mmCIF file of the N, C-alpha and C atoms, coordinates in Angstrom:
data_MODEL
# 
_entry.id   MODEL 
# 
loop_
_atom_site.group_PDB 
_atom_site.id 
_atom_site.type_symbol 
_atom_site.label_atom_id 
_atom_site.label_alt_id 
_atom_site.label_comp_id 
_atom_site.label_asym_id 
_atom_site.label_entity_id 
_atom_site.label_seq_id 
_atom_site.pdbx_PDB_ins_code 
_atom_site.Cartn_x 
_atom_site.Cartn_y 
_atom_site.Cartn_z 
_atom_site.occupancy 
_atom_site.B_iso_or_equiv 
_atom_site.pdbx_formal_charge 
_atom_site.auth_seq_id 
_atom_site.auth_comp_id 
_atom_site.auth_asym_id 
_atom_site.auth_atom_id 
_atom_site.pdbx_PDB_model_num 
ATOM 1   N N  . MET A 1 1  ? 7.904   32.176  24.926  1.00 0.00 ? 1  MET A N  1 
ATOM 2   C CA . MET A 1 1  ? 7.190   32.185  23.674  1.00 0.00 ? 1  MET A CA 1 
ATOM 3   C C  . MET A 1 1  ? 8.004   31.498  22.573  1.00 0.00 ? 1  MET A C  1 
ATOM 4   N N  . GLY A 1 2  ? 9.324   31.689  22.610  1.00 0.00 ? 2  GLY A N  1 
ATOM 5   C CA . GLY A 1 2  ? 10.184  31.049  21.612  1.00 0.00 ? 2  GLY A CA 1 
ATOM 6   C C  . GLY A 1 2  ? 10.168  29.545  21.730  1.00 0.00 ? 2  GLY A C  1 
ATOM 7   N N  . THR A 1 3  ? 10.098  29.028  22.950  1.00 0.00 ? 3  THR A N  1 
ATOM 8   C CA . THR A 1 3  ? 10.049  27.584  23.170  1.00 0.00 ? 3  THR A CA 1 
ATOM 9   C C  . THR A 1 3  ? 8.774   26.992  22.596  1.00 0.00 ? 3  THR A C  1 
ATOM 10  N N  . LEU A 1 4  ? 7.668   27.706  22.777  1.00 0.00 ? 4  LEU A N  1 
ATOM 11  C CA . LEU A 1 4  ? 6.387   27.246  22.243  1.00 0.00 ? 4  LEU A CA 1 
ATOM 12  C C  . LEU A 1 4  ? 6.422   27.173  20.722  1.00 0.00 ? 4  LEU A C  1 
ATOM 13  N N  . GLN A 1 5  ? 7.039   28.164  20.092  1.00 0.00 ? 5  GLN A N  1 
ATOM 14  C CA . GLN A 1 5  ? 7.143   28.155  18.629  1.00 0.00 ? 5  GLN A CA 1 
ATOM 15  C C  . GLN A 1 5  ? 8.029   27.014  18.154  1.00 0.00 ? 5  GLN A C  1 
ATOM 16  N N  . ASN A 1 6  ? 9.110   26.736  18.869  1.00 0.00 ? 6  ASN A N  1 
ATOM 17  C CA . ASN A 1 6  ? 9.979   25.613  18.508  1.00 0.00 ? 6  ASN A CA 1 
ATOM 18  C C  . ASN A 1 6  ? 9.239   24.291  18.658  1.00 0.00 ? 6  ASN A C  1 
ATOM 19  N N  . ASP A 1 7  ? 8.465   24.172  19.739  1.00 0.00 ? 7  ASP A N  1 
ATOM 20  C CA . ASP A 1 7  ? 7.695   22.948  19.949  1.00 0.00 ? 7  ASP A CA 1 
ATOM 21  C C  . ASP A 1 7  ? 6.656   22.759  18.846  1.00 0.00 ? 7  ASP A C  1 
ATOM 22  N N  . MET A 1 8  ? 5.988   23.834  18.447  1.00 0.00 ? 8  MET A N  1 
ATOM 23  C CA . MET A 1 8  ? 4.999   23.761  17.373  1.00 0.00 ? 8  MET A CA 1 
ATOM 24  C C  . MET A 1 8  ? 5.672   23.382  16.051  1.00 0.00 ? 8  MET A C  1 
ATOM 25  N N  . SER A 1 9  ? 6.853   23.908  15.823  1.00 0.00 ? 9  SER A N  1 
ATOM 26  C CA . SER A 1 9  ? 7.594   23.568  14.607  1.00 0.00 ? 9  SER A CA 1 
ATOM 27  C C  . SER A 1 9  ? 7.958   22.083  14.610  1.00 0.00 ? 9  SER A C  1 
ATOM 28  N N  . ASP A 1 10 ? 8.362   21.572  15.765  1.00 0.00 ? 10 ASP A N  1 
ATOM 29  C CA . ASP A 1 10 ? 8.700   20.144  15.875  1.00 0.00 ? 10 ASP A CA 1 
ATOM 30  C C  . ASP A 1 10 ? 7.472   19.274  15.610  1.00 0.00 ? 10 ASP A C  1 
ATOM 31  N N  . VAL A 1 11 ? 6.325   19.682  16.136  1.00 0.00 ? 11 VAL A N  1 
ATOM 32  C CA . VAL A 1 11 ? 5.085   18.926  15.922  1.00 0.00 ? 11 VAL A CA 1 
ATOM 33  C C  . VAL A 1 11 ? 4.716   18.935  14.439  1.00 0.00 ? 11 VAL A C  1 
ATOM 34  N N  . LYS A 1 12 ? 4.816   20.095  13.797  1.00 0.00 ? 12 LYS A N  1 
ATOM 35  C CA . LYS A 1 12 ? 4.504   20.185  12.361  1.00 0.00 ? 12 LYS A CA 1 
ATOM 36  C C  . LYS A 1 12 ? 5.432   19.293  11.548  1.00 0.00 ? 12 LYS A C  1 
ATOM 37  N N  . THR A 1 13 ? 6.712   19.299  11.896  1.00 0.00 ? 13 THR A N  1 
ATOM 38  C CA . THR A 1 13 ? 7.683   18.452  11.187  1.00 0.00 ? 13 THR A CA 1 
ATOM 39  C C  . THR A 1 13 ? 7.348   16.981  11.373  1.00 0.00 ? 13 THR A C  1 
ATOM 40  N N  . SER A 1 14 ? 6.978   16.612  12.588  1.00 0.00 ? 14 SER A N  1 
ATOM 41  C CA . SER A 1 14 ? 6.611   15.223  12.850  1.00 0.00 ? 14 SER A CA 1 
ATOM 42  C C  . SER A 1 14 ? 5.352   14.813  12.097  1.00 0.00 ? 14 SER A C  1 
ATOM 43  N N  . LEU A 1 15 ? 4.379   15.705  12.014  1.00 0.00 ? 15 LEU A N  1 
ATOM 44  C CA . LEU A 1 15 ? 3.154   15.403  11.277  1.00 0.00 ? 15 LEU A CA 1 
ATOM 45  C C  . LEU A 1 15 ? 3.417   15.248  9.786   1.00 0.00 ? 15 LEU A C  1 
ATOM 46  N N  . ILE A 1 16 ? 4.280   16.089  9.258   1.00 0.00 ? 16 ILE A N  1 
ATOM 47  C CA . ILE A 1 16 ? 4.639   15.970  7.839   1.00 0.00 ? 16 ILE A CA 1 
ATOM 48  C C  . ILE A 1 16 ? 5.326   14.624  7.582   1.00 0.00 ? 16 ILE A C  1 
ATOM 49  N N  . SER A 1 17 ? 6.227   14.248  8.461   1.00 0.00 ? 17 SER A N  1 
ATOM 50  C CA . SER A 1 17 ? 6.919   12.973  8.336   1.00 0.00 ? 17 SER A CA 1 
ATOM 51  C C  . SER A 1 17 ? 5.940   11.810  8.416   1.00 0.00 ? 17 SER A C  1 
ATOM 52  N N  . LEU A 1 18 ? 5.023   11.878  9.356   1.00 0.00 ? 18 LEU A N  1 
ATOM 53  C CA . LEU A 1 18 ? 4.018   10.824  9.516   1.00 0.00 ? 18 LEU A CA 1 
ATOM 54  C C  . LEU A 1 18 ? 3.147   10.716  8.268   1.00 0.00 ? 18 LEU A C  1 
ATOM 55  N N  . ARG A 1 19 ? 2.760   11.862  7.718   1.00 0.00 ? 19 ARG A N  1 
ATOM 56  C CA . ARG A 1 19 ? 1.929   11.869  6.503   1.00 0.00 ? 19 ARG A CA 1 
ATOM 57  C C  . ARG A 1 19 ? 2.678   11.234  5.334   1.00 0.00 ? 19 ARG A C  1 
ATOM 58  N N  . GLN A 1 20 ? 3.977   11.515  5.225   1.00 0.00 ? 20 GLN A N  1 
ATOM 59  C CA . GLN A 1 20 ? 4.769   10.934  4.136   1.00 0.00 ? 20 GLN A CA 1 
ATOM 60  C C  . GLN A 1 20 ? 4.893   9.416   4.290   1.00 0.00 ? 20 GLN A C  1 
ATOM 61  N N  . HIS A 1 21 ? 5.086   8.965   5.517   1.00 0.00 ? 21 HIS A N  1 
ATOM 62  C CA . HIS A 1 21 ? 5.180   7.518   5.736   1.00 0.00 ? 21 HIS A CA 1 
ATOM 63  C C  . HIS A 1 21 ? 3.852   6.828   5.448   1.00 0.00 ? 21 HIS A C  1 
ATOM 64  N N  . LEU A 1 22 ? 2.761   7.466   5.825   1.00 0.00 ? 22 LEU A N  1 
ATOM 65  C CA . LEU A 1 22 ? 1.448   6.903   5.550   1.00 0.00 ? 22 LEU A CA 1 
ATOM 66  C C  . LEU A 1 22 ? 1.194   6.815   4.043   1.00 0.00 ? 22 LEU A C  1 
ATOM 67  N N  . THR A 1 23 ? 1.587   7.850   3.317   1.00 0.00 ? 23 THR A N  1 
ATOM 68  C CA . THR A 1 23 ? 1.437   7.842   1.864   1.00 0.00 ? 23 THR A CA 1 
ATOM 69  C C  . THR A 1 23 ? 2.251   6.719   1.236   1.00 0.00 ? 23 THR A C  1 
ATOM 70  N N  . ALA A 1 24 ? 3.471   6.535   1.710   1.00 0.00 ? 24 ALA A N  1 
ATOM 71  C CA . ALA A 1 24 ? 4.319   5.448   1.190   1.00 0.00 ? 24 ALA A CA 1 
ATOM 72  C C  . ALA A 1 24 ? 3.696   4.091   1.492   1.00 0.00 ? 24 ALA A C  1 
ATOM 73  N N  . PHE A 1 25 ? 3.165   3.938   2.699   1.00 0.00 ? 25 PHE A N  1 
ATOM 74  C CA . PHE A 1 25 ? 2.525   2.678   3.079   1.00 0.00 ? 25 PHE A CA 1 
ATOM 75  C C  . PHE A 1 25 ? 1.320   2.390   2.192   1.00 0.00 ? 25 PHE A C  1 
ATOM 76  N N  . MET A 1 26 ? 0.514   3.411   1.952   1.00 0.00 ? 26 MET A N  1 
ATOM 77  C CA . MET A 1 26 ? -0.667  3.226   1.121   1.00 0.00 ? 26 MET A CA 1 
ATOM 78  C C  . MET A 1 26 ? -0.284  2.856   -0.310  1.00 0.00 ? 26 MET A C  1 
ATOM 79  N N  . SER A 1 27 ? 0.779   3.447   -0.831  1.00 0.00 ? 27 SER A N  1 
ATOM 80  C CA . SER A 1 27 ? 1.246   3.130   -2.176  1.00 0.00 ? 27 SER A CA 1 
ATOM 81  C C  . SER A 1 27 ? 1.714   1.684   -2.257  1.00 0.00 ? 27 SER A C  1 
ATOM 82  N N  . THR A 1 28 ? 2.451   1.256   -1.245  1.00 0.00 ? 28 THR A N  1 
ATOM 83  C CA . THR A 1 28 ? 2.924   -0.129  -1.200  1.00 0.00 ? 28 THR A CA 1 
ATOM 84  C C  . THR A 1 28 ? 1.758   -1.092  -1.092  1.00 0.00 ? 28 THR A C  1 
ATOM 85  N N  . ASP A 1 29 ? 0.769   -0.743  -0.277  1.00 0.00 ? 29 ASP A N  1 
ATOM 86  C CA . ASP A 1 29 ? -0.409  -1.590  -0.112  1.00 0.00 ? 29 ASP A CA 1 
ATOM 87  C C  . ASP A 1 29 ? -1.165  -1.722  -1.433  1.00 0.00 ? 29 ASP A C  1 
ATOM 88  N N  . ALA A 1 30 ? -1.309  -0.626  -2.148  1.00 0.00 ? 30 ALA A N  1 
ATOM 89  C CA . ALA A 1 30 ? -2.003  -0.661  -3.443  1.00 0.00 ? 30 ALA A CA 1 
ATOM 90  C C  . ALA A 1 30 ? -1.245  -1.525  -4.443  1.00 0.00 ? 30 ALA A C  1 
ATOM 91  N N  . ALA A 1 31 ? 0.075   -1.444  -4.415  1.00 0.00 ? 31 ALA A N  1 
ATOM 92  C CA . ALA A 1 31 ? 0.885   -2.271  -5.320  1.00 0.00 ? 31 ALA A CA 1 
ATOM 93  C C  . ALA A 1 31 ? 0.719   -3.752  -5.000  1.00 0.00 ? 31 ALA A C  1 
ATOM 94  N N  . HIS A 1 32 ? 0.659   -4.083  -3.725  1.00 0.00 ? 32 HIS A N  1 
ATOM 95  C CA . HIS A 1 32 ? 0.466   -5.481  -3.325  1.00 0.00 ? 32 HIS A CA 1 
ATOM 96  C C  . HIS A 1 32 ? -0.915  -5.981  -3.754  1.00 0.00 ? 32 HIS A C  1 
ATOM 97  N N  . GLU A 1 33 ? -1.915  -5.133  -3.594  1.00 0.00 ? 33 GLU A N  1 
ATOM 98  C CA . GLU A 1 33 ? -3.265  -5.533  -4.025  1.00 0.00 ? 33 GLU A CA 1 
ATOM 99  C C  . GLU A 1 33 ? -3.309  -5.796  -5.522  1.00 0.00 ? 33 GLU A C  1 
ATOM 100 N N  . GLY A 1 34 ? -2.602  -4.982  -6.291  1.00 0.00 ? 34 GLY A N  1 
ATOM 101 C CA . GLY A 1 34 ? -2.545  -5.186  -7.737  1.00 0.00 ? 34 GLY A CA 1 
ATOM 102 C C  . GLY A 1 34 ? -1.860  -6.489  -8.090  1.00 0.00 ? 34 GLY A C  1 
ATOM 103 N N  . ALA A 1 35 ? -0.779  -6.791  -7.376  1.00 0.00 ? 35 ALA A N  1 
ATOM 104 C CA . ALA A 1 35 ? -0.052  -8.039  -7.621  1.00 0.00 ? 35 ALA A CA 1 
ATOM 105 C C  . ALA A 1 35 ? -0.918  -9.239  -7.258  1.00 0.00 ? 35 ALA A C  1 
ATOM 106 N N  . LEU A 1 36 ? -1.645  -9.141  -6.152  1.00 0.00 ? 36 LEU A N  1 
ATOM 107 C CA . LEU A 1 36 ? -2.529  -10.241 -5.744  1.00 0.00 ? 36 LEU A CA 1 
ATOM 108 C C  . LEU A 1 36 ? -3.644  -10.451 -6.756  1.00 0.00 ? 36 LEU A C  1 
ATOM 109 N N  . ALA A 1 37 ? -4.204  -9.364  -7.276  1.00 0.00 ? 37 ALA A N  1 
ATOM 110 C CA . ALA A 1 37 ? -5.263  -9.471  -8.272  1.00 0.00 ? 37 ALA A CA 1 
ATOM 111 C C  . ALA A 1 37 ? -4.730  -10.145 -9.536  1.00 0.00 ? 37 ALA A C  1 
ATOM 112 N N  . SER A 1 38 ? -3.523  -9.811  -9.920  1.00 0.00 ? 38 SER A N  1 
ATOM 113 C CA . SER A 1 38 ? -2.908  -10.424 -11.101 1.00 0.00 ? 38 SER A CA 1 
ATOM 114 C C  . SER A 1 38 ? -2.698  -11.921 -10.895 1.00 0.00 ? 38 SER A C  1 
ATOM 115 N N  . LEU A 1 39 ? -2.200  -12.275 -9.724  1.00 0.00 ? 39 LEU A N  1 
ATOM 116 C CA . LEU A 1 39 ? -2.000  -13.697 -9.427  1.00 0.00 ? 39 LEU A CA 1 
ATOM 117 C C  . LEU A 1 39 ? -3.316  -14.458 -9.353  1.00 0.00 ? 39 LEU A C  1 
ATOM 118 N N  . GLN A 1 40 ? -4.346  -13.822 -8.809  1.00 0.00 ? 40 GLN A N  1 
ATOM 119 C CA . GLN A 1 40 ? -5.660  -14.471 -8.741  1.00 0.00 ? 40 GLN A CA 1 
ATOM 120 C C  . GLN A 1 40 ? -6.217  -14.708 -10.144 1.00 0.00 ? 40 GLN A C  1 
ATOM 121 N N  . ALA A 1 41 ? -6.058  -13.739 -11.023 1.00 0.00 ? 41 ALA A N  1 
ATOM 122 C CA . ALA A 1 41 ? -6.541  -13.907 -12.399 1.00 0.00 ? 41 ALA A CA 1 
ATOM 123 C C  . ALA A 1 41 ? -5.777  -15.033 -13.089 1.00 0.00 ? 41 ALA A C  1 
ATOM 124 N N  . ARG A 1 42 ? -4.483  -15.105 -12.860 1.00 0.00 ? 42 ARG A N  1 
ATOM 125 C CA . ARG A 1 42 ? -3.677  -16.171 -13.464 1.00 0.00 ? 42 ARG A CA 1 
ATOM 126 C C  . ARG A 1 42 ? -4.108  -17.536 -12.940 1.00 0.00 ? 42 ARG A C  1 
ATOM 127 N N  . LEU A 1 43 ? -4.344  -17.615 -11.641 1.00 0.00 ? 43 LEU A N  1 
ATOM 128 C CA . LEU A 1 43 ? -4.791  -18.871 -11.032 1.00 0.00 ? 43 LEU A CA 1 
ATOM 129 C C  . LEU A 1 43 ? -6.134  -19.288 -11.599 1.00 0.00 ? 43 LEU A C  1 
ATOM 130 N N  . ASN A 1 44 ? -7.024  -18.332 -11.792 1.00 0.00 ? 44 ASN A N  1 
ATOM 131 C CA . ASN A 1 44 ? -8.336  -18.655 -12.379 1.00 0.00 ? 44 ASN A CA 1 
ATOM 132 C C  . ASN A 1 44 ? -8.195  -19.208 -13.785 1.00 0.00 ? 44 ASN A C  1 
ATOM 133 N N  . ARG A 1 45 ? -7.299  -18.621 -14.584 1.00 0.00 ? 45 ARG A N  1 
ATOM 134 C CA . ARG A 1 45 ? -7.084  -19.129 -15.950 1.00 0.00 ? 45 ARG A CA 1 
ATOM 135 C C  . ARG A 1 45 ? -6.520  -20.557 -15.912 1.00 0.00 ? 45 ARG A C  1 
ATOM 136 N N  . ILE A 1 46 ? -5.591  -20.810 -15.023 1.00 0.00 ? 46 ILE A N  1 
ATOM 137 C CA . ILE A 1 46 ? -5.003  -22.145 -14.909 1.00 0.00 ? 46 ILE A CA 1 
ATOM 138 C C  . ILE A 1 46 ? -6.064  -23.154 -14.496 1.00 0.00 ? 46 ILE A C  1 
ATOM 139 N N  . GLU A 1 47 ? -6.901  -22.767 -13.526 1.00 0.00 ? 47 GLU A N  1 
ATOM 140 C CA . GLU A 1 47 ? -7.964  -23.669 -13.083 1.00 0.00 ? 47 GLU A CA 1 
ATOM 141 C C  . GLU A 1 47 ? -8.932  -23.977 -14.219 1.00 0.00 ? 47 GLU A C  1 
ATOM 142 N N  . ARG A 1 48 ? -9.274  -22.976 -15.019 1.00 0.00 ? 48 ARG A N  1 
ATOM 143 C CA . ARG A 1 48 ? -10.172 -23.217 -16.168 1.00 0.00 ? 48 ARG A CA 1 
ATOM 144 C C  . ARG A 1 48 ? -9.525  -24.188 -17.151 1.00 0.00 ? 48 ARG A C  1 
ATOM 145 N N  . ARG A 1 49 ? -8.238  -24.025 -17.426 1.00 0.00 ? 49 ARG A N  1 
ATOM 146 C CA . ARG A 1 49 ? -7.557  -24.940 -18.349 1.00 0.00 ? 49 ARG A CA 1 
ATOM 147 C C  . ARG A 1 49 ? -7.557  -26.367 -17.807 1.00 0.00 ? 49 ARG A C  1 
ATOM 148 N N  . LEU A 1 50 ? -7.335  -26.502 -16.524 1.00 0.00 ? 50 LEU A N  1 
ATOM 149 C CA . LEU A 1 50 ? -7.335  -27.843 -15.926 1.00 0.00 ? 50 LEU A CA 1 
ATOM 150 C C  . LEU A 1 50 ? -8.722  -28.471 -16.010 1.00 0.00 ? 50 LEU A C  1 
ATOM 151 N N  . GLU A 1 51 ? -9.749  -27.687 -15.809 1.00 0.00 ? 51 GLU A N  1 
ATOM 152 C CA . GLU A 1 51 ? -11.116 -28.217 -15.935 1.00 0.00 ? 51 GLU A CA 1 
ATOM 153 C C  . GLU A 1 51 ? -11.391 -28.666 -17.354 1.00 0.00 ? 51 GLU A C  1 
ATOM 154 N N  . ILE A 1 52 ? -10.911 -27.933 -18.340 1.00 0.00 ? 52 ILE A N  1 
ATOM 155 C CA . ILE A 1 52 ? -11.130 -28.277 -19.735 1.00 0.00 ? 52 ILE A CA 1 
ATOM 156 C C  . ILE A 1 52 ? -10.388 -29.570 -20.070 1.00 0.00 ? 52 ILE A C  1 
ATOM 157 N N  . SER A 1 53 ? -9.167  -29.711 -19.592 1.00 0.00 ? 53 SER A N  1 
ATOM 158 C CA . SER A 1 53 ? -8.388  -30.898 -19.935 1.00 0.00 ? 53 SER A CA 1 
ATOM 159 C C  . SER A 1 53 ? -8.858  -32.131 -19.187 1.00 0.00 ? 53 SER A C  1 
ATOM 160 N N  . GLU A 1 54 ? -9.529  -31.979 -18.065 1.00 0.00 ? 54 GLU A N  1 
ATOM 161 C CA . GLU A 1 54 ? -10.017 -33.139 -17.317 1.00 0.00 ? 54 GLU A CA 1 
ATOM 162 C C  . GLU A 1 54 ? -11.256 -33.750 -17.939 1.00 0.00 ? 54 GLU A C  1 
ATOM 163 N N  . THR A 1 55 ? -12.002 -32.974 -18.708 1.00 0.00 ? 55 THR A N  1 
ATOM 164 C CA . THR A 1 55 ? -13.249 -33.482 -19.281 1.00 0.00 ? 55 THR A CA 1 
ATOM 165 C C  . THR A 1 55 ? -13.045 -34.144 -20.599 1.00 0.00 ? 55 THR A C  1 
# 
C-alpha cells in the first residue's frame, strides 16, 4: 500500500510539473503573438507611407 501511495505522489508531482511547463509555454506563445502583431502593424504603416510617396 505504501508503494502505491508513493507512486501516486510521483504521478501528482509529474502532473504539476507538466502543468507548469504548459503554462510557461502558453505565456511565451502569447508574447510571441503580441510581438508579431506589433511588427505586422509597423509593416502596414511602412507600406502605407511607401504607397503615399510613390504617387
